[in-house]
C-alpha positions in Angstrom: 111.5 95.7 111.5 109.0 94.3 110.2 108.8 90.3 111.1 106.4 87.8 109.1 105.0 85.2 111.3 103.0 82.1 110.0 99.6 83.9 110.4 100.6 86.8 108.8 102.0 85.0 105.7 98.7 82.7 105.6 96.9 86.5 105.0 99.2 87.5 102.8 98.8 84.4 100.5 95.0 84.9 100.8 95.1 88.4 100.0 97.0 87.2 96.6 94.6 84.9 95.8 91.1 86.4 96.9 89.0 88.6 94.6 85.3 90.1 94.5 85.1 89.7 91.1 85.4 86.9 88.2 86.6 86.1 84.4 83.7 86.7 82.2 83.6 84.2 78.9 84.6 86.5 75.9 81.3 87.6 74.3 79.5 86.8 77.6 76.3 89.7 77.3 76.7 92.5 79.7 75.1 91.8 83.5 74.7 93.8 86.5 78.1 93.4 88.5 80.1 93.5 85.1 84.0 95.3 85.7 84.9 97.8 83.2 87.9 99.9 82.4 88.0 102.9 80.7 90.7 103.8 77.5 92.8 106.4 79.6 94.3 107.1 76.0 91.1 109.3 75.6 91.9 112.6 76.7 88.2 113.6 77.5 88.1 111.4 80.9 88.0 113.0 84.2 89.6 111.6 87.5 86.6 109.3 88.1 86.4 107.8 84.7 89.2 104.9 85.7 86.8 101.9 86.4 83.3 101.5 86.6 80.9 98.8 87.8 77.3 98.3 86.0 74.0 98.7 88.5 71.4 98.5 85.4 69.0 95.5 86.5 70.0 92.2 85.1 65.8 91.9 84.2 66.5 95.4 82.6 69.4 94.2 80.8 67.6 91.0 79.7 64.6 92.5 78.1 66.0 95.4 76.6 64.5 98.0 78.6 67.1 100.5 79.4 66.8 102.5 76.2 70.6 101.6 75.3 72.0 103.4 78.1 73.8 101.8 81.1 73.8 102.9 84.6 77.5 102.5 86.2 78.9 103.5 89.5 83.0 104.4 89.7 85.9 102.6 91.3 88.7 104.5 92.2 92.4 102.9 93.2 92.5 103.0 96.9 95.2 105.7 96.7 93.3 108.0 94.6 90.3 107.7 96.6 91.9 108.9 100.0 93.4 111.6 97.8 90.3 113.1 96.5 88.2 112.3 99.3 89.1 111.0 102.6 92.2 113.4 103.5 91.0 116.2 102.5 87.7 115.4 104.5 90.2 115.0 107.4 92.1 118.0 106.5 88.6 120.3 106.2 87.4 118.6 109.8 90.8 120.1 111.0 89.9 123.1 109.4 86.8 123.2 111.4 88.2 122.8 114.9 90.8 125.3 114.5 87.9 127.6 113.3 85.9 126.8 116.0 88.3 127.7 118.6 89.3 130.8 116.8 85.6 131.5 116.9 85.5 131.0 120.7 88.2 133.2 121.2 87.1 136.1 119.1 83.9 135.5 120.8 85.7 135.8 124.4 87.4 138.9 123.5 84.0 140.5 121.8 82.3 139.8 125.5 85.6 141.5 127.1 85.1 144.9 125.3 80.8 144.5 126.1 80.0 144.0 122.5 77.6 141.8 120.8 79.2 139.0 119.3 79.4 140.6 115.2 82.1 138.0 113.3 80.5 134.7 112.3 83.2 132.1 111.7 82.2 132.2 107.9 83.6 135.8 108.4 86.6 135.1 110.8 87.6 132.2 108.0 87.5 134.9 104.9 89.1 137.4 107.0 92.4 134.9 108.0 92.5 134.0 104.7 93.4 137.0 102.7 96.5 138.6 102.7 96.8 141.1 105.4 93.5 139.8 106.9 94.7 139.0 110.0 96.0 142.2 111.0 93.2 143.9 110.0 90.7 141.5 112.2 93.3 142.4 115.2 92.9 146.3 114.9 88.9 145.6 114.0 88.9 143.7 117.6 91.4 146.4 119.2 93.5 143.2 120.6 96.6 144.5 122.4 97.6 141.6 124.8 100.7 139.4 123.3 99.4 136.5 124.1 95.9 136.7 122.1 97.5 138.1 119.4 100.1 135.4 118.9 97.4 132.6 119.6 95.2 134.7 116.4 98.1 134.3 114.8 98.7 130.6 115.4 95.5 129.7 114.8 95.1 131.9 111.4 98.0 129.9 110.0 97.0 126.5 110.9 93.5 127.3 108.8 96.0 128.4 106.1 97.9 125.3 106.0 94.6 123.4 106.1 93.4 125.3 102.9 96.8 124.9 101.1 97.2 121.0 102.1 93.7 120.4 100.8 94.8 121.7 97.1 97.9 119.3 97.2 97.5 116.7 93.6 98.7 113.4 95.4 98.1 111.4 98.9 101.6 111.6 99.9 101.9 115.3 99.8 98.5 115.6 102.1 99.4 113.3 103.7 102.7 114.9 105.0 101.2 118.3 105.1 98.8 116.7 107.5 101.2 115.2 109.7 102.8 118.7 109.7 99.6 120.1 111.2 99.6 117.6 114.3 101.8 117.7 117.0 103.3 114.2 118.8 102.1 113.3 122.4 104.7 111.5 124.7 102.8 108.4 123.6 102.5 108.4 119.8 104.3 110.5 116.9 102.1 112.9 114.8 102.9 110.7 112.2 101.4 107.8 114.2 98.4 109.7 114.5 97.4 110.8 111.4 97.8 107.0 110.3 95.7 106.0 112.9 93.1 107.8 112.0 93.4 107.3 108.3 93.3 103.5 108.7 90.1 104.1 111.6 88.3 105.9 108.5 89.0 103.2 106.3 87.5 100.8 108.6 84.4 102.6 108.8 83.5 103.6 105.4 80.6 105.8 105.0 77.3 104.0 103.6 78.1 105.4 100.3 81.5 103.9 100.0 82.5 100.2 99.4 85.6 98.5 99.5 86.9 95.8 97.1 90.3 94.6 97.2 90.8 94.0 93.3 88.7 94.2 90.0 90.2 91.6 88.2 93.0 93.5 86.2 95.6 91.7 88.4 95.7 94.7 90.8 95.3 93.9 94.5 96.3 97.4 95.8 92.3 97.8 96.7 89.8 100.3 95.2 86.3 102.1 96.4 83.8 102.2 94.8 81.7 105.4 95.1 78.1 105.0 94.8 76.9 109.0 95.0 78.4 109.2 91.9 76.0 107.4 89.6 76.9 108.1 85.8 75.6 106.4 82.3 77.3 105.2 79.4 75.5 103.8 76.1 76.0 100.1 75.8 77.7 100.2 72.7 80.7 102.3 73.9 81.8 98.8 76.4 83.6 96.3 74.7 82.9 92.8 75.9 84.9 91.0 73.4 88.3 91.2 71.8 87.0 92.2 68.2 84.8 94.9 69.7 87.8 96.9 71.3 88.8 98.8 67.9 85.2 99.4 67.1 83.9 103.2 66.6 82.4 105.3 69.8 84.2 102.3 72.4 85.6 104.1 75.3 86.0 100.9 77.6 86.3 97.3 78.0 84.8 94.6 80.7 87.7 93.1 82.2 85.4 91.1 84.8 82.1 90.6 86.6 81.5 90.7 90.6 80.6 87.3 92.3 78.3 87.0 95.1 77.7 88.1 97.7 79.9 91.5 97.1 77.4 92.8 93.8 74.4 91.9 96.4 76.2 94.2 98.9 76.8 96.7 96.6 73.3 97.5 95.6 72.0 97.0 98.9 74.4 100.0 99.9 73.1 102.1 96.6 69.5 101.5 97.6 70.3 102.9 101.0 72.4 105.7 99.8 69.1 107.0 97.8 66.2 105.8 100.1 67.6 107.8 103.3 65.6 110.5 104.2 66.5 113.1 106.7 64.6 114.4 108.8 64.9 118.7 109.9 67.0 119.9 112.6 63.4 121.2 114.5 62.4 117.5 114.6 65.8 116.5 116.3 65.7 119.4 118.6 62.2 118.7 120.2 63.6 114.7 120.2 66.4 115.8 122.6 64.5 117.9 124.4 61.8 115.0 124.9 64.6 112.8 125.9 66.0 115.1 128.3 62.7 116.0 130.1 62.5 112.6 130.5 65.6 111.5 132.1 65.7 114.6 134.0 62.0 113.5 135.5 63.3 109.7 136.1 66.2 110.8 137.8 64.4 113.1 140.1 62.0 110.5 140.7 64.7 107.9 141.8 66.0 110.7 144.1 63.0 111.5 145.7 
């Protein structure tokens, strides 16, 4: 049974009044940080076209240096983000772990037969996810040990369950399937383990995602702004006043504007996403080797 303390009541009251967005006077010119909603009656919209936040610079808007195009990033309701991004990633990570364990077992079987490793993870996945593929793989490996056969079947079933779970349409269905793939422990149920992982991932979102509690439409269920998907709309496609809603070509209406410092944080993260420069694996290997060599030398010198 849940009980509310004075502190929890205070936090609840704050969540009902707090918003990263503020209202905008009707007809006010478009600015960076303006939030708009798509007209969902338009049947040509995809899942990412629900809400958007303009990221075109204010100076470009003021000087009309945008060629009539507005750049925006989509904002998804929290549950839909979890169904489209977060839970599928959790399922994919679990699939990768099960596939790695199966590949290690296959490698041991191949070693015991004094044969060079012949099945890659990709080949194993292709084999176990097709009808009758597990039995074909067992015949190929000449596996007769009952325990090994059972383990391979169990891992194959877990991999197929992960593949099926990723295809489920709703967050609730995906979460239930993910719980079924976990085992309970003496300290925590399978449901508790999965919920804890979801909570941890939400609190530590990747750098291309930003949580906002509300977009100013009286909704406080939470949204995730996805910064890796940058899109464009023409200026005339967003209505900024009541009288423009029915204008030809309008597909969205502005509803609010992000306040400082939240819009500054959004644009900072956006810049980070596209300014990051990755380095090749060779560099990382040489770096790690140098670190280990230095640590080994220091350890040996200390011992001597």
